[in-house]
N, C-alpha and C positions, 0 to 999 in steps of 0.2 A: 827209804828203812821200812821194812817190815813190821808191820802193826801199827804204825803211824796213820792216823787220820787226819786232811787235810782237805777242808769246805771249800769249795769253788761254782760260782756262779755262770754259768754257759750259756749264752742267747745265740737264738738266730731269729730277728725280729723282735715281735712281743712275747715269745713263746719261751717261758723261765723253766730250768729244771736245775734243781740244786743237785749236785753229784758226790759221792764221798771216792777220793782217791787213796788206795791203798797200795802197800809194795807187794801184796799175794801174787802167785803167780798162775794163778789156775785161770783157763779161761773166762771170760766175762762176756757176753751178747750185744751187738751193737746194735739200737735199735734206730726206727725214724718213726716221726709221726706224720701221714699223708705224702714222704717224699721231701719234704721240707726240715731238714736240718737234722743232724744224727747225734742222738745222744743215749747212754749205755742207764739203764734199770740193773745198778750194781749192787752187793752190798760188801760191805768191809765186815771184819769180826767184832766192830761195836757199834756202826751203825747204818742203820738200811735206807736206800732213798725210797722215797715215795711220789709219783707221780699222783696231783689231785686233780679232781675231775674240770676244776676250772681253769688250769693249767693244760687241758689236753682238749684241741681245736674242736670241735663240735661235728661230730660225725666222724670223726680219725680215728684211728687204731694204731698201734706202734706194730711195726714191721722190722724184724731182725735184718739187717743187711751186711752184719760179718760180726768179726771177735775180736775184741782187742788185744794187744800182744802188749810186753812189759815194754815201758819206753827205756830207748836206748841210753846210758849213762857216760857210755865211753862210745867212742868210732863214730858214724857216722850214717843215716839209713841211705838205701841204693834206689837207683831208679825204678820207678815201677811201686813203690810203696806206698799203699794207701793210707791215710791218715783223715782224725778230726782235729781241726785248729783248735786250740785249748782257750782262745781267747773268743774269735768271732763265730764260733761253731760248727763251720762246712766243714764239708769233705772235700776232699780234694787229692790227689795225687804226686809224687816227686819226680821232677822230671831229671834234674840233675843238683849236684851242689856245688855253692861257692865258698872258699875261704877268704873271711874278711877281718880286716882288723878294727877291732872294737874297742872304742875310746872312751869310757865309762868315768865322769868324772864323780860322780858317788863313791867310788873306791880310790880316787886319785888320790897322790901323797899329800899330808897336813902340809904343805908348804906353805907358807905367808902367800896371799893372795898379793898380784901387781897390780898397778895401777890400768886401768882401761886402755888398750891398744887397737889398734886397725884390725888385729886378728880375733879378737874377742871384748867380751865384760868379764874385768877382774880376772886373768887367766892364771887357772890353776896349772902345774906340770902334769900330763896325764901321759901313759905310757898305755900304747895299744897291747891288745891279747889277740890269736886269733879266735876268732869263732865264726862255726858253719851257719851258712844261711843257705835257703833249697829257693830254687827256680820251681814252681808248681803251677797245677792247673786247677780250678775251682770247678766245682760242681755246679751245671746250670742250672740244676734245680734248687742250688741254694742262694745264688745269687740273688734274687727279687726278697730274700730275709734277710742281707747284711747290707744291703745297697745303703741303709742308710747311717751305718758304722763305718763301713770301707767303701771305697770307691774298687767296682770292679772292673775298670776299665784304668786303672791307673799307669799301665806299664805301657810307655809309648815311646815310638821308634821315628827315624831318620825315613823319609819315604823313598829320597833317591837324594845321587852327591850335585846335583844341580840347584837345586832347591831346599837348603839346611832349615826354611823355613816351615816345610809339612812336615806335619808329625800327623801318626798314625797309630793305633793302638789296637792289642788281642783283648778282647771281653774273657776276663775270666782267668788271666795270669797275676800270677802273684810271686812275692819275696817271704818266706817265711823261718823265722828261726829257729833255730833245735830244738828247744825248749817249747816249740808252741806245739809240737806236733804230737800227738795221740795215736799211736799207729794202733793199725787193723788187719783185719785180714778178711776175704770175701771169695766165694766159690762162684761170682760171677763172673761171665768172661768181657763183660765193660761195666765196671762199676762202678765209673764215674761217666756223666752226660757232659760231655764236653766236644765240638766239634773237630778240636787236634787232636783228643785221646787214642783213636785208632790209627791215626796218620802217622803220631808219636811212639806207638807202643804197641807188641805184639804179644798174644798170649802164649805164653809157656808154659804148660804146667809141671814141667822138669824143673823149674826154676822157682828158687824163693829170692825177693817175691815172686809170682807169677807173670810179672809183666816187663817185656823187656825193650831196650830202646830198637826202632827202626833206622834205618838209615838215613829217614828224614829228620828227625831228629838231631842224631848230629851233624849232618848238612846244616838244619838249621841253628843250632848253636856257636856253630864257627862262623856262618855268615852275618850271625846280628852280635857276635860277641862284644864289640866297641861298645853298644848299645845298653847290653844287656848286664854286663861286669860288676857284680858288686865289689868294691873295695875295701871302703871305710864306711864304718859306724860310729855314732855318734850319740852317746846318748847321758841326762842329765833329771835329776828329780828334785825339786822346791815345792814344799810343805804338801809333801805326798802325791802330787803331780809328776807322772815319769815322763821325760821326752825323748824318742828317739827319733834321729834322722839318718837318713841314707843318702849323701847326692851321686848322682849318676850324668856325666859327659854326652851332651847332645851335638856336639859340633858348635855349631857357633851359640848355644845354650846350654843350662843344665836344668836336670829336673832332679827336683827332691819330696823324698818320701816321709812324711812324719807321722810317726805315733805318738797320741794323747792316751794316759794311761792314768785312772785314779784309783790309787792305791788304799786308799782310807774307805771308809763307810759314806763319809758326806758328802750329800749329793752338791755339785758345784757346774755352772753353767761357763763355755767360753764367751766372753763377749766382744775382748780386742786381739787385734793382734800389732806387734810394732817389731820392724825388722829394719838392720841397719845392714846395707850390703858396700863392702868395700871393693873395689878394682885395684887392679897396680897401674893402673892410668894414673892412680892419684885422687880419683873421685869418692865420696861417702854420699851413701845417698840414705834417705829414710824415709819408709813408708808406714802408714799406719791404716789399717781399718776397720769396717766392723766385722766380727769373726773369720771362718776361712772359705774359701771355695764357696760361698753364701750360706754358710752355715754358721750356725751360734748353738754345738751340739751340747746336751746335756749328758756328764759323767756320771754315773752313780754305781750302788754297788750291784744294779742287776745289768747295768750297763756300763760296765768300768772303760771302755777304749772307745777311740775313734780315729779313724786312719785316712790319709789321704795326701794326693801328690799334686804340686805345684812346678811350675816353670820360673826360669829366670834370665835374662840375659846380661852383659856385662861389656861394658867397653874396652877391655882386654883379653888377653888370653887365660888370666886367673885373677882368683878374687877368695874373699871370704865373707860371709854370713851370720850373724847372731840376731839375737833381739828379745823379747819376752810375750808371751801371752798373757793376757788380763783374763782374769775368770773371777765371778762370781757368788757367793753362797746365797744362801735361803734366806738371810739376815738384811741382803741388800750389802753387805761389804765385800772389798775386792781384794785379790792379793794378785802379785804378777808373778809368773813363773818361768823362769831362764829357759833360754833356746842354747843348748850348747853351740857353740861356735865351729864351725866347719868351712873347710876350705873346697874353693872350687877351683881342681887344676884340667887343665884342656889335654896336654898329653898331646899333642897334636900329631907327633913325629907318630905314634903308637896307633892313632885310631885314623882310618881312611874311611868316609861313609860307604856304606853299600850301595853298587848300583840298581838295584831295584830287589822286593821279595816275591816271588812266584810262589804258588804252592800244584 
């Protein structure tokens, strides 16, 4: 809404700037300090953002890398769209969109909760709605500054048909929700530093955005579609901690990506995880442990989010997962945050492992 100002903090590593968001449609310069993280020194009609000397890396100056565009409220972004991630602050480029079904338990119908069952905890009826996500490349210059908040090698693939246990990852590949994209333009013909940028995209100044898909991108997308495809997204908020889960089928196992977001100003720290994994073979497994992927992240107003991926195997072709994360407050008290229940579906008839990937 034009004239309305919202405050948000964006981060790359330990560098923090506060920025104002406004509906104004004038071009706004996008700047970067020393090549790590992109942040706009913009002003609204009522609030101007200031960059203090204590936040500026010593000996670094801000350099303009592009101009912000108005975020799209309707429609989707095209291949080649440059953007700044609104939560993690990295620069990236859109490869292609995915149409997912978002199951948001925060907006579920207010039906009475049922008793616990193998599909989840105190299940509500949740209807999915179509939501756009994007496959993107992350600028390699920004990866070191977000590695403590978001895994940059979280998208994994099956290596070949003969060994479904062999996985590999492409660094700097991510999935981004439509609302996380802050679009910008650049006059640089190679504005994103990533080994796949020029293999996948071709500069064409007659197009908007001026980066179009090469045949190698189309072939890569088609060949790896079974492992890249994003179909379901599950979301739930407990005590201002929002948990988003995206599951992926990987042959004999599943990958799931989880994002934790602190929607409040109070500092909290993740201490424990508690999973319940139900297999259609009839088994119910309970997993408890400290933190996640070897970390116990702190979520604060300055660093509100943490994102990671992990894998799970079942004794059957399908199943369900759900559980809780235990968080600790500064006063030592604890509270549990629900992980929304999600299905693990194999769809074996539709997904055949690729014979191998070659560039």
